[in-house]
Kinemage of the C-alpha trace (Angstrom):
@kinemage 1
@onewidth
@group {chain A} dominant
@subgroup {mainchain}
@vectorlist {calphas} color= white
{ca met a 1} P 7.987 -38.593 4.391
{ca ser a 2} L 6.108 -35.903 6.288
{ca val a 3} L 5.271 -32.470 4.909
{ca thr a 4} L 5.284 -29.259 6.916
{ca leu a 5} L 2.457 -26.751 6.749
{ca ala a 6} L 4.847 -24.268 5.114
{ca thr a 7} L 5.751 -26.764 2.370
{ca ala a 8} L 2.104 -27.663 1.834
{ca thr a 9} L 1.245 -23.976 1.487
{ca thr a 10} L 3.957 -23.572 -1.140
{ca glu a 11} L 2.694 -26.623 -3.053
{ca val a 12} L -0.883 -25.351 -3.069
{ca arg a 13} L 0.233 -21.913 -4.226
{ca ala a 14} L 2.161 -23.543 -7.093
{ca leu a 15} L -0.992 -25.365 -8.185
{ca leu a 16} L -2.922 -22.098 -8.028
{ca asp a 17} L -0.149 -20.316 -9.967
{ca glu a 18} L 0.160 -17.691 -7.236
{ca ser a 19} L 3.596 -17.969 -5.638
{ca thr a 20} L 3.062 -15.028 -3.297
{ca ala a 21} L -0.085 -13.914 -1.503
{ca gly a 22} L -2.434 -12.043 -3.806
{ca phe a 23} L -6.018 -13.159 -4.018
{ca trp a 24} L -5.573 -15.854 -1.341
{ca thr a 25} L -3.801 -15.211 1.955
{ca asp a 26} L -1.541 -17.797 3.559
{ca ala a 27} L -4.005 -18.039 6.439
{ca gln a 28} L -6.824 -19.001 4.054
{ca ile a 29} L -4.761 -21.616 2.267
{ca gln a 30} L -3.523 -23.098 5.538
{ca ser a 31} L -7.088 -23.258 6.827
{ca trp a 32} L -8.124 -25.215 3.729
{ca ile a 33} L -5.127 -27.515 4.122
{ca asn a 34} L -6.194 -28.329 7.674
{ca gln a 35} L -9.790 -28.789 6.546
{ca gly a 36} L -8.523 -31.146 3.850
{ca cys a 37} L -6.644 -33.215 6.441
{ca gln a 38} L -9.823 -33.474 8.495
{ca asp a 39} L -11.998 -34.401 5.510
{ca val a 40} L -9.563 -37.107 4.375
{ca ala a 41} L -9.289 -38.528 7.911
{ca arg a 42} L -13.066 -38.561 8.339
{ca arg a 43} L -13.951 -40.099 4.993
{ca ala a 44} L -10.991 -42.372 4.283
{ca glu a 45} L -10.359 -43.417 7.917
{ca ile a 46} L -6.601 -43.493 7.437
{ca leu a 47} L -5.406 -42.306 10.850
{ca trp a 48} L -5.334 -45.489 12.899
{ca gln a 49} L -4.828 -45.132 16.631
{ca glu a 50} L -4.351 -47.585 19.496
{ca val a 51} L -5.234 -46.851 23.109
{ca asn a 52} L -5.025 -48.982 26.268
{ca tyr a 53} L -7.303 -48.809 29.310
{ca asn a 54} L -6.843 -50.318 32.741
{ca val a 55} L -9.992 -52.377 33.224
{ca thr a 56} L -11.635 -52.264 36.649
{ca pro a 57} L -13.820 -55.210 37.699
{ca leu a 58} L -17.535 -54.597 37.093
{ca val a 59} L -16.873 -51.328 35.192
{ca gln a 60} L -18.346 -51.570 31.686
{ca leu a 61} L -17.967 -48.090 30.176
{ca tyr a 62} L -14.653 -46.707 28.887
{ca pro a 63} L -14.547 -43.306 27.122
{ca phe a 64} L -13.098 -42.969 23.662
{ca pro a 65} L -10.519 -40.186 23.218
{ca ala a 66} L -11.818 -36.824 22.034
{ca asp a 67} L -10.413 -37.435 18.528
{ca phe a 68} L -12.497 -40.615 18.071
{ca leu a 69} L -14.184 -41.062 14.679
{ca asn a 70} L -14.929 -44.770 14.374
{ca ala a 71} L -14.061 -48.005 16.153
{ca his a 72} L -12.086 -50.775 14.478
{ca arg a 73} L -11.301 -53.497 17.013
{ca ala a 74} L -11.134 -54.213 20.749
{ca glu a 75} L -9.248 -56.804 22.810
{ca phe a 76} L -9.262 -57.724 26.503
{ca thr a 77} L -6.206 -59.163 28.247
{ca leu a 78} L -6.434 -60.582 31.760
{ca ser a 79} L -4.010 -59.189 34.324
{ca ser a 80} L -0.914 -61.317 34.926
{ca ser a 81} L -1.874 -63.500 31.972
{ca asp a 82} L -0.939 -63.965 28.328
{ca gln a 83} L -4.559 -64.684 27.415
{ca thr a 84} L -6.104 -62.085 25.080
{ca tyr a 85} L -9.779 -62.227 24.155
{ca asn a 86} L -10.875 -60.671 20.874
{ca leu a 87} L -14.154 -58.903 21.531
{ca glu a 88} L -17.001 -59.163 19.053
{ca tyr a 89} L -18.703 -55.925 18.039
{ca arg a 90} L -22.495 -55.655 18.136
{ca gly a 91} L -24.657 -52.596 17.579
{ca ile a 92} L -26.585 -51.361 20.605
{ca asn a 93} L -29.882 -52.734 19.231
{ca gln a 94} L -28.346 -56.066 18.283
{ca met a 95} L -27.030 -56.394 21.829
{ca asp a 96} L -30.618 -56.973 22.971
{ca glu a 97} L -30.335 -60.463 21.521
{ca val a 98} L -27.224 -61.043 23.640
{ca trp a 99} L -27.930 -59.500 27.024
{ca gly a 100} L -31.714 -59.658 27.133
{ca ile a 101} L -32.740 -57.892 30.348
{ca leu a 102} L -29.351 -58.349 32.047
{ca his a 103} L -27.138 -55.569 30.727
{ca ser a 104} L -24.227 -56.245 33.055
{ca leu a 105} L -24.079 -59.970 33.938
{ca pro a 106} L -20.678 -60.150 35.697
{ca asn a 107} L -18.343 -62.723 34.225
{ca ser a 108} L -14.659 -63.583 34.251
{ca trp a 109} L -14.063 -61.738 30.973
{ca pro a 110} L -15.982 -59.671 28.396
{ca gln a 111} L -16.972 -61.211 25.057
{ca phe a 112} L -18.717 -58.321 23.255
{ca phe a 113} L -18.393 -54.577 22.907
{ca thr a 114} L -20.780 -51.910 21.716
{ca ile a 115} L -20.720 -48.104 21.512
{ca arg a 116} L -22.788 -45.701 23.567
{ca gly a 117} L -22.842 -41.946 24.083
{ca asn a 118} L -23.377 -38.970 21.810
{ca ser a 119} L -21.481 -36.372 19.795
{ca val a 120} L -21.861 -33.729 22.535
{ca leu a 121} L -20.790 -35.583 25.676
{ca gly a 122} L -18.572 -38.107 23.919
{ca phe a 123} L -18.680 -41.787 23.033
{ca tyr a 124} L -18.031 -44.794 25.246
{ca leu a 125} L -17.033 -48.359 24.572
{ca met a 126} L -19.254 -50.699 26.595
{ca leu a 127} L -18.076 -54.181 27.561
{ca tyr a 128} L -20.357 -57.161 27.980
{ca pro a 129} L -20.449 -59.121 30.163
{ca ser a 130} L -19.016 -56.678 32.666
{ca pro a 131} L -15.454 -57.708 33.550
{ca gly a 132} L -15.187 -59.898 36.597
{ca ser a 133} L -11.469 -59.296 36.972
{ca ala a 134} L -8.882 -56.616 36.199
{ca gly a 135} L -7.099 -56.470 32.893
{ca thr a 136} L -6.174 -54.313 29.923
{ca leu a 137} L -8.566 -53.178 27.229
{ca thr a 138} L -6.861 -52.409 23.913
{ca val a 139} L -8.913 -50.402 21.445
{ca tyr a 140} L -8.034 -49.726 17.824
{ca tyr a 141} L -9.890 -46.791 16.314
{ca tyr a 142} L -9.776 -44.141 13.615
{ca arg a 143} L -9.048 -40.616 14.781
{ca ser a 144} L -9.627 -37.163 13.390
{ca ala a 145} L -6.771 -35.042 12.076
{ca val a 146} L -4.969 -32.597 14.340
{ca ile a 147} L -5.140 -28.962 13.267
{ca gln a 148} L -1.609 -27.749 12.530
{ca thr a 149} L -1.004 -24.105 13.469
{ca ser a 150} L 2.780 -24.021 13.209
{ca thr a 151} L 4.224 -23.624 9.717
{ca ser a 152} L 7.174 -25.792 10.778
{ca gly a 153} L 4.886 -28.589 11.984
{ca asn a 154} L 3.768 -31.495 9.815
{ca ile a 155} L 0.262 -31.652 8.396
{ca asp a 156} L -1.733 -34.556 9.805
{ca thr a 157} L -2.389 -36.943 6.948
{ca met a 158} L -1.023 -40.223 5.614
{ca pro a 159} L 2.568 -39.799 4.362
{ca gly a 160} L 2.811 -40.121 0.617
{ca trp a 161} L -0.771 -38.957 0.050
{ca glu a 162} L -0.368 -35.272 0.866
{ca asp a 163} L -1.292 -34.314 -2.707
{ca ile a 164} L -4.933 -35.188 -1.959
{ca val a 165} L -4.947 -32.496 0.722
{ca tyr a 166} L -3.504 -30.090 -1.839
{ca asp a 167} L -6.361 -31.007 -4.213
{ca tyr a 168} L -8.866 -30.136 -1.506
{ca ala a 169} L -7.269 -26.757 -0.819
{ca val a 170} L -7.138 -25.943 -4.547
{ca phe a 171} L -10.807 -26.672 -5.118
{ca lys a 172} L -11.771 -24.603 -2.073
{ca ala a 173} L -9.608 -21.711 -3.242
{ca lys a 174} L -11.041 -21.791 -6.763
{ca arg a 175} L -14.585 -21.942 -5.446
{ca lys a 176} L -13.954 -18.859 -3.311
{ca met a 177} L -12.679 -17.081 -6.419
{ca gln a 178} L -15.787 -18.235 -8.320
{ca asp a 179} L -13.496 -19.809 -10.878
{ca pro a 180} L -15.745 -22.160 -12.934
{ca thr a 181} L -12.980 -24.795 -12.941
{ca trp a 182} L -13.536 -25.373 -9.224
{ca lys a 183} L -15.904 -28.224 -10.063
{ca glu a 184} L -13.179 -29.969 -12.050
{ca ala a 185} L -10.813 -29.473 -9.111
{ca gln a 186} L -13.420 -30.968 -6.781
{ca gln a 187} L -13.877 -33.983 -9.075
{ca leu a 188} L -10.115 -34.531 -9.075
{ca tyr a 189} L -10.114 -34.435 -5.290
{ca glu a 190} L -12.998 -36.907 -5.047
{ca met a 191} L -11.347 -39.282 -7.526
{ca asn a 192} L -8.012 -39.272 -5.695
{ca leu a 193} L -9.740 -39.624 -2.336
{ca leu a 194} L -11.588 -42.711 -3.581
{ca asn a 195} L -8.275 -44.142 -4.752
{ca leu a 196} L -6.827 -43.598 -1.281
{ca ile a 197} L -9.818 -45.327 0.322
{ca asn a 198} L -9.418 -48.345 -1.965
{ca lys a 199} L -5.668 -48.567 -1.414
{ca ser a 200} L -5.625 -48.035 2.351
{ca arg a 201} L -8.643 -50.060 3.452
{ca asn a 202} L -6.548 -53.110 4.428
{ca met a 203} L -3.016 -51.650 4.251
{ca thr a 204} L -1.790 -54.667 2.275
{ca asp a 205} L -1.854 -56.087 -1.245
{ca gln a 206} L -2.446 -59.599 0.088
{ca gly a 207} L -5.781 -61.379 -0.235
{ca asp a 208} L -7.731 -62.027 2.943
{ca thr a 209} L -9.106 -65.339 4.202
{ca ile a 210} L -12.187 -66.443 6.078
{ca thr a 211} L -11.357 -68.564 9.104
{ca met a 212} L -14.035 -71.088 9.954
{ca gly a 213} L -12.372 -72.438 13.085
{ca ser a 214} L -12.528 -76.013 14.280
{ca ser a 215} L -15.793 -77.876 14.783
{ca asn a 216} L -16.843 -80.035 17.708
{ca tyr a 217} L -18.928 -82.227 15.422
{ca pro a 218} L -17.603 -85.255 13.511
{ca thr a 219} L -16.913 -84.667 9.840
{ca tyr a 220} L -19.494 -87.172 8.608
{ca met a 221} L -22.326 -85.012 10.035
{ca tyr a 222} L -21.729 -82.126 7.644
{ca gly a 223} L -19.831 -83.769 4.772
{ca gly a 224} L -16.327 -83.336 3.457
{ca gly a 225} L -14.756 -86.328 5.182
{ca glu a 226} L -13.681 -89.605 3.648
{ca asp a 227} L -13.191 -91.686 6.786
{ca trp a 228} L -16.809 -92.370 7.700
């Protein structure tokens, strides 16, 4: 379920044992709630987002949305085709081992992606080799939380984990009051945030596997076969 900013404010006030505005104004509490949503999104990377780009031949750079925090995965699909290529991520320095002195090298489809740009002008996803044909680039990334200004609007965090945002607002409120228990409130927030990170990292309780793929070499060359 989703929680409105008004409901979140009421919940935080209940935890602070101040049902009506006294020491803390609603505006202050709502500011801390929004800050909590942003801190959780930034540190736990729980707000997954998917965006599609129309790929133009020979164009390598595609801007991330303004709410971009971190990249997760990228795929390239050829136009008028059901073929989708999973792109391998490499850091900008590691790409030197791939592209050498040819940073574009037109090809029929990209195989790698890296990230360029800066926090002022924005970040870009860079394809390599540069696409030789049109297609669709699908990018999965983690976004920042949206600031909620309407009390009837929902706060931007993972449903079911809103109480962590409340913990953040409580510790901020107690610190402003110079209540010595603010450190305990902060520790509670950090503990619950770590629990969220551990629970949401893969969004499943199933174990993962490592896929080795098929080999072009006969089994007897690397062992494990019985027919040689």
